N, C-alpha and C positions, 0 to 999 in steps of 0.2 A: 786524949780525946776519947769520949765514950763511943763505943761501937753501936751503930744504928741497926735496929731490926730490919731484916731484908723485906719482910712482909708485915703489913699492919695486922694487928690482932683483931680477931672476929669479935664484934661487939656482942654483948649479951642482949637477949631479947627483952622485951617489956615484961614477959612472963617470968623472967628471972632465969630461964634455962639458957645455957650456952647456945650459940648459933648452930654448932655442929649437931647437937642433940635435937634441936628443933627440926632440922632437915630430915633426920632419920624418922622422926615421928610423922612428918608429912608424907614421906615415901611409903611408910607402912599403911597409912590411911588410904593412899591412892591404890595400893595393891589390893587392899581389902575391898575397896569400892569396885575395882575392876573385876575381882573374883566374884563378887555378889551379882554383878551385871551378867557375867558369863553363866553363872548357875541359873539365873532367872531366864536367860535366853535359851538355855538347854532344855528347860522345862516347858517352853512354849512351842506349840506346833508351828513349823515353818510355813510361810506363805510364799508360793512360787508363782510367778507370772509367766505364762507361756506365750511367746510372741508368734505370730503366723510365720510360716516358712516363706522366705523370699529367695529367689534365684539371684546368686551373686553374678553380676554382669560387670566385667572389666572393660574399661575403655580400650578400643583397638590401638590406642596410642600409649598403652601402659608400658612404662619403661622398667623392665625387671628381668630376672633370669630367664633364659631361653632353654628350650629342649627340642629334640627331634622326635617326630612321631614314628618314623621308620627310615630305613636306609636301603639303598639298592645293593643287592647281593644277599640280603637277609630276608627282606620282605618282598612279596609278590605285588607287582603293579596290578590293580584290579582290572579285569576285563569286563566289558559291558555285554552281558549275555542275558537274554530272557526270551521266552516264547514271543512270537511276533505280536500276538494280541495283548501282551503285557509290556511290550518294549517302551511304549509311550509313558507308561507309569514309571518305569525305571528312569527314563530321561528326565521326566518332570520332577521326580524326587531329588535327583542330583542337582537340577537347576535351582530348586527351592532351597537346598542346603549350600548353594554356592560352590558346588563341587563338580560342575559340568565342564569338561575341557572345552575351550573355545572352538577348537577344530571340529569337535563332535556337535556342538550346539549350532554352528553355522552351516552344517551340511543338511540339506533337505531331508535326507534319509537317516541322519544321525549315525553315520558310519563311525566305528570305533578306530579312528586313525591313531590315537594314542596307543591302543592295544596292538595295532599292527606294527608300529615302530618298536615297541617293547619286545614283541615276539621275534621280529626279524633280527634285532640286535642280540637276542638270546639264541640265535641260530635255530629258531623254530619256525621256518619260513612257511611250511605247509599249514601249520596252525594259523599263522597270520593270514594266509589266503582264505581259509575257511571262516575265520572270524569276520573278515571284511565281506565275504560273500553272503553272510546272514542278512546284511542290510543293503549292500551294493551287489546285486545279483550277478554282475558281470565285471569283476575286478580287472581282468585283462583288457576288456574293451574300454572301460572308463579310465583305466590307467593310461590310455592314449588320447581320449577325446574329451574328458570331463573338464569343465571350466573351473574346477577346484576352488569353490568358495571356502573350503576348509583352510586353505593356505593363507587367504587374506585375513583370517582371524587368528592365525598362529601367533603365539606370544613372542616367538623369536623375531617377528617383524620389528618389535620394539628394541631388540638388542643388536641384531645384525641382519639375517636373512631367514625367511620362513623355511620350514621343513619341506622337502620335495615329496609331499604325500602322494600326489598322482603318479610320479615315476616309481614310487615304491609299490604301488598297486601293480604296475606293469612287471616289476622285478619279481614280486611274489608269484604272479601268474606264470612267468617263464620258468621259475623253479618248480612250481607245482605241476606244470604240464608234464614234467619228466616222470612223475609218479601218479598221475591222475587216475590211471586205470586201477591202481591198488586201493584208492580211497573212495571210489564211487560204487555204490551198490543200491539196489532198489529199496525204497523206504516202505515199511509195512503200511497196509491199508486197514485202518482200525475203525473208520467211521461208517462205512457202508453206504455212503452217499457220494454223488458225483457232481462235478462242476465243469461247465463248458466255458472255455475262454476263446473269444474271437480276436485274433491278432497276436502275433508273436514278437511284438516290440518289447522294449525294456519294462514298461508297466505291466503288461500281461505276463511276462516271464517272472517278475517279482511276485505277483499274486500267485502264480502257479507254484513257485518254490515254497511260499508260506503254507499254501493249502496242502501240498504234498507232505510237508513236515507234520502237519496236523492230522494226517491219516486219510485224506480224501482222495478219491479217484479224480484225476484232472485230465480233460481232453481238450486239446488246443487245435484251432483251425487257422491256417495262413493261406492267403490267396496266391502269394508268390511261390515259386518253386523252391526257394530257399528261405529259411526263417530269419528273423531279426527285425522285421518291419523297416522303419526308416533308417535304422543302423545299417541294414543291408542294401537298401535301394538309394539312400541319400548321402550317407557319409562317404567321402572319397577314400579310395583304397590307400592313398599315400598317408592318410591319417590312421586308417583302420584296416589292416590286412584281413581279408575275409576269413582266412583259416582260424584266426584268433576268435572271431565271433562264433563260427560254427563249432569250434571245440568246446567253448563254454556252454553253448546251448546243448551240445551232445551230452555234457555232464548232467544237465537237468533232465534230459531224456533218460539218462542212466539211473536217475533217482526214481523214475516211474512215470514221467510225463508222456502222455500219448499224443504225439505231434503228427498232424495231418497237413502237409503242404500241398500247394496247387489246388486248393479248394476254396472257392469264393462263396462265402455265406451270403445268401440272398439271391444267388444265381445258380450255383451248383447244388446247394442244399438250403431250404427255407429256414430262416431263423425261428419261425414258429415251431417247426419240427424239433429243433434242438431244445427249445424251451420245454417241450413236453417230455423229452427223453432224459433231461437232467434236472437235478434238484435246484440248481442255480446257474445263471448265465452271466458272464462278465464280458462287456464290450470294451475292447482295448485296441480299437482300429486306427487310432491316430487321425491325422489330417492328410487326405490323399490328393488334394488338388491345389495348384498354385493360384494366387489371386493376381488379377490384372487390373490396371487402372482404367477408369472409364474416360479415356481421352481419345481423340481422333487417331485412327490408324492402327489400333491394336489388333485389328483383324487381318493385317497385311501379312504376306509371306515373309518369314524371317523373324517374327515375334514369337517367343516361346516362354513358357513358365519355368521356374527354377527346378521344380521337382522332376518334370519331364526331361529337362536338360541333364540333370545329375544322373537320372536313370540310364540315359543313353551313354553318358560318359563312363559310368561305372561298369556297365555290362557289355557295351559294344566298343568302348574306347574310341568312339567316333560319334560326335554329336553334329556332324554336318557343318563344321566351322573351319575346316582346314584351309589355311591361306586367307581367311576372311577377317574383317575387323569386327570385334565383339564389344558391345556396350552392355554392361550389367547395371540395372537400376536397383539400388538398395544399399544399405550400409551395415547390415547385420552379418552374422556368421555364415548364413546360407549364401548370401551374396558373395562373400569372400571365397567360399568353397567353389561357387560357380566360376568366378574369375580365374582361380588357380587351375581348375579342371579345364577351362577353355584353352589355357596355354598348353596343357598336356595333351590335348587332342588336336593340336596343330594350328590354333588361331594365330594369325600374323600379328595382331595387335589386340590388347585387352585393356579396356578402360572401365572403371567402376565409378558411378555417379550417385551421390546421395544428398539428401536434404541437409543433413547435419554438418556442422563444421568439423575440422580435423579432430578436435578434442571432444566432440560430442558423439562420435560414431559409436553405435551400440555394439559393434563387433568387439571381440576380445583384442586387446592391444597387440598381443603376440601374433595373432592371426593376420592382422593387416600388415604388421611389420614383415612377416615372412612372405606375404604376397608382394609387397613392394620390392623385397630383395629378389624375387623371381622375375620381376619385370612388369607387374600390373601397375597401371597409372590410376591414381585416385583423384577424382574431381569432386570436391566438397562444396556444400552450400548451393547446390543446384537442384531444381525440381523439374520433373518432366512435364512438358506442356502439350506436345504433339509428336506423333511418330511421322517422320517425313518419308514419303513413298514416291515411287515412280513405277507406273504400270503395276500397281498393287504389290510392289517389291520394296522392302525396307532399304532406304538409302541414308537414314540418319535419324536424329532425335533433336527436337527443339527444346532447349532447357531454359528455364527462367531462374534468375538469382533468388535465393532464399535468404531472407533477412533474419528470421528466427523460426525455430521449430515448435517451441512450447510457449504457452502464455505464462503470466505471473503465477498462476496456481499450479503450474507444472503439467497442464493438460496439452495434448497434442493439438496445436492450432497454428500451423505454419503461415508465415507472412512472407509474401513475395515482393520483389522489387520490379522495376521497369526494364531492367537489362535482360536481354535474351541472347542465347548462344546456340548455334547449330553445330552438332557433333556428328561427324560422318561415321556411319556404321553399316555393316551388312547384316548383322544379327543383333537383335535386342532381347535380352533375357530379363524378365521381371522377377526380382527376388524380394518382394515386399510383404510376404506373408503367405500363409496357407489356410485352407478352408476344409471343413469336413465334406464327405461325399457319401451320404448314408441312405439316400432314397431307396435304392434297391435292397439295401441291407435290412431295413426295418419294414419292408413291404409285407402286408398281411399280419402285422402286429398292432397293438394299441399304444405303442411307444409314441410319446409326444415330441414334436419338434417346434422350436421357437420360430418367430417370424423371420429371423435371420438365418434359418436353416440349420440351427444348432440343436443337438439333442438336449432335452430338458433333464438336468441332473442336479441332485443335491450335492453341492461342492464340499460338504463336510462328511456326509455319510456315504456318498457315491451311489445313491439309489436313483432309479429312474421312475417313470410314471407307472411302471408295471412291477408288481410284487415279484421278487425273486430274480429280477434283472438289474444288474449293476453296471457301472461304467467307470473307467479310469484312464489316466494318461492325457494326451493332448486333446482328445475329443472333449474333455472336461475343462482343462486348464487353458487351452489354446497353445500356440507355439511356445516352447520352453526348452529346458535342458533335459538330457537323458536322466540325470540323477533326480531331477524334479519329478519326472514321470515315474521313476522307480518308487519314489516316496508315495505317490498316489496309489501305486499297485499294492503296497503294504497296507495302506488304509482300507482299500477296497477288500482285500483278503480278510481283514479283521471284521468288516461289516458282513461279509458272506459267512464267516464262521459263526458269528453271533446269530445271524438269521437262521442258519441250519441247526443251531443248538437251541432255538426257541427263545433266545435272549433279546432284550430290548436293544435296538441298534445304538442308541445313545446311552441311556441309563447312567451307570457309574463309569462310563468310558472316559478315559483321560485323553485330552487333546494334546498333541505334540506342542511343547513350548517353542516359540520362535523368538529367541533372544536377539538383541541387536548389540553387536560388538563394535568398539571404536575402530576407526580406520587409521592405521599408523602411517605416518609419512616414512619415506624410504630412509633407513638408518644409514649413517655415515660409516662405511665399511673400510675406509682407508686405515691401514696400519693394524687391522685385527689379525689374529692368528689364522693360519690357513685351515686349521682343524675346526674353526668356527664358521667357515664359509660353506655355503650351500653347494652341493654337487651340481656341476653344470652339465646339462643335457647336450650330448654331441648331436650335431645335425649334418645331413648331407649337404654338399655344395649346391648353392642356389642355381647356378648355371646348369648343372647336370641334372638335378632332381626335377626341374621344371619341364624336362623333355619326356618324362614317363611317370608312372605311378609308384615308384619306389618309395619306401618309408622315408619321411623327412627326419623324424626323431629316431636315433639309433639305439637308445636305451643305455642304462647305467651298467657298469660292470659289477660283479659281486662285491668287490672291495669297496667301490664307491657307494653301493647300496647299503652295505653294512655300516660304513662310516656315517652315512646320512641318517640311518635309523638311530645311531648312537647320539646324534645331535639333538634328538627329541628331548624336551624338558620334562616329559611325563606330567604335564600340568594337572593340578588339582588331585594328584594321587596320594598326597601326604607322605611321600617317600622321597628322601633326599637322594638326588642322582649325581651329586657332586658337580653341579654346573658352575660353581664358584662365584655366582653372581652376588651372593651375600658377602663373600670376602672382597670382591671388587668394589662393593658399595660401602663397606665399613670405613668410616673416616679415621679410625684409630688403629687400623691394621691388627685387629684383635682376633681375627678368624683365619685359620689355616685349613684348607681342604685338599685332599688328594684322592685320586681314584685310579682304578685299572680300566683301561679301554681295550678290551679284547673281546671279539665276537664270541658269545656264549659264556663269557666269564667276567662281564663288566660288573664292577662293584666299587663301593665306597670303602676306602682303606683307612682314611684318617679324617677326623673332624675335631679340631681343637678350638675352644673359645676361651681366651684369656680375659677373665673378669677384672684383673688388675689394670687392664688397658681400656676395657669397655666403658663407654660413657652412657650406656643404656638409652641410646637414641631410638632404637627400634627399627632403624632403616633396613637392617638385614632381613627381619621377619616380613616387612612390607614388600621387599623385593623378591622373596622366595616364590617362584612360579608354581611349586607343587604344594605349598602351604604345609610342608613338613616341619619347617622351623617356626616355632610358636612360643608365645608367652606362657609361662607356667602358672602365674598367679601366686607365686611364692613371694611374700612381702618382705621377709627378713632373711638375711644371709650373714653369718659371722663365722670366721675361721681364725684359728690361732696361728696357722702356718700359711705363708704366702703361696706355697706350692699347691695348696688345695684350691686356689682361685683359678687354676687352669682346668677347664672341663674338657676331657677327651671324648671320643665317640661313645665309650661306655657310659660316661656321665651324662652326655647329651641324650642318651636313650633311657634315662632314668624313669622309673614309674611316675605317674602323674602326681603322686603324693609329695614328690620332691626329695625323697630319700635317696641317698647316694647308692649307686650301683656297686655291688661287691665284687664283680668279676666280669670277664669279657667272653666267657664261654657262650657259644651259640650266636655270636654277633657276626662273625665272618664265616662264610661257607667254604667248603673245600676249594682250594685253588686261589683263595683270596688271602693275602698275608695279613696277619693280625698286627695292628699298629702298636708300636711301643715308643715311649719317650726315651730320650737319652738317659742312661743310668739305670734303666729297668732291666 
């Protein structure tokens, strides 16, 4: 049998050339044609189209490689410091960049609580106190009485419990007071102008502090024999020991404040005289008298206002209620203070009645809880109708049921029912608000007063109807918090500085932003680690403390305060603090984080991201409270070796270009161990 060819023969082309030769000819022609096109293109001037530059914006949900902007132990947490008249600009800039810590933004005076926690944890307690004092002029005082809105905005509310910012103020003061004489010295006077401040309450002290730092001579007048305003006369000693208040004011005097106590302006010295002697005058006199309701019987013996009652209780420890039944009208913090003071000065029975229901009471929840523990009885949803008297002496109060306090628009418009109740009492204290008392103060001046007896003041610039005269504090805002009054003092000082420098009071002035932060529900703390729990403030026994004016809160130990400061997440700092929330959130367990928790040497020691496990969901970056963990924008990643898919701390801190880090030198400070993987 003939052997068949394995492949068919190539047929000859029509031209007569074999198929193989014809292919070579065609290839040669193609090469020649391509070469001619190349030569022609090389001889032609190129045409370049330049497109306009556009900013590359990545979606916040971009799923890609991650990096750290900084780490604790290598990078400093930024401290919020600026001259008082530029501080609003600093805060506004951070807010616009979404880099304002919630605790700072929710504070009326924008106190740097984040910086305080950082410095305390770094064992720089005196610096922490002075940082806070720049905005909260009385850290030791506010560390005991502030309503701490900073804590309600703290991001740790979402995870477990908020940082104890207010108790840390107190701790910083108690450490600072040991060395205060070494760190207080008169500030230089560089301006050659003087400012007179009437009133030594928190707003006036804040303004004085700012003006002293700016180089002005500041002279202050206080009608009481001791300074402090309402902090001195109204806040009970069981909440605020007077030596704490006086020490902090003494420090301001040590900076150069000329303080004159026991001088009532308008009576001992005319305001008009002070206006002539000084380049500017600031009225920070607060609210000096209690309001009473226009109901029958309020002129009877035994009816008293809250401010007068608190003054007697604080200074005399005897308000004339020993062995008597006391009824307090009001549901705010002042009313609670009155009720608790009444117990301490010997009242046999203390009841507190208010319009609001139990859940609507305007006082702080912890204040009324402590009062109830001490023996105060709360009567809610009742409104006063008539003071019951016998021979012009109080014997009780007729109360009417209150169905609602506010209307649908949220305005104060109480509605009452038909039911009435008579409550027996020997003394009735009205704690329903305060009012200014300025008639004698402004006598002989052109200052204007409204029909309601209030000083006419611009609530933004804090100017009055007379050039060179300013006002701040509760005389402007009405009853409020101490930290709120301090905030107005800072703003008034800025207006005075601009006025004395011949600048427009508004002009390019930046207003303080007022952000609104979400309110977190209480987190479920069952089963969480003990080091994640908030330090608990120890308190005196209710049965014992209600008999005198001893401190209720006993303060944190140094160890507790240090541990609490280390709980702070350093929000918006762009520095990884090793909180491990990214690792806890990661569904693929691709992240490993380790840190050293030692006062003065806290640092991040390890951060590993295993890209071979990562699903690029981005949840870790979204969870990061400091915004240190971020998307790099690097679109392509390819490695020949699987080991290179594990990014350690050095890799996570790679430059923004995405190039690999070549070493770890400079990442860990002295005392922080350098992380090494197994086998290195």
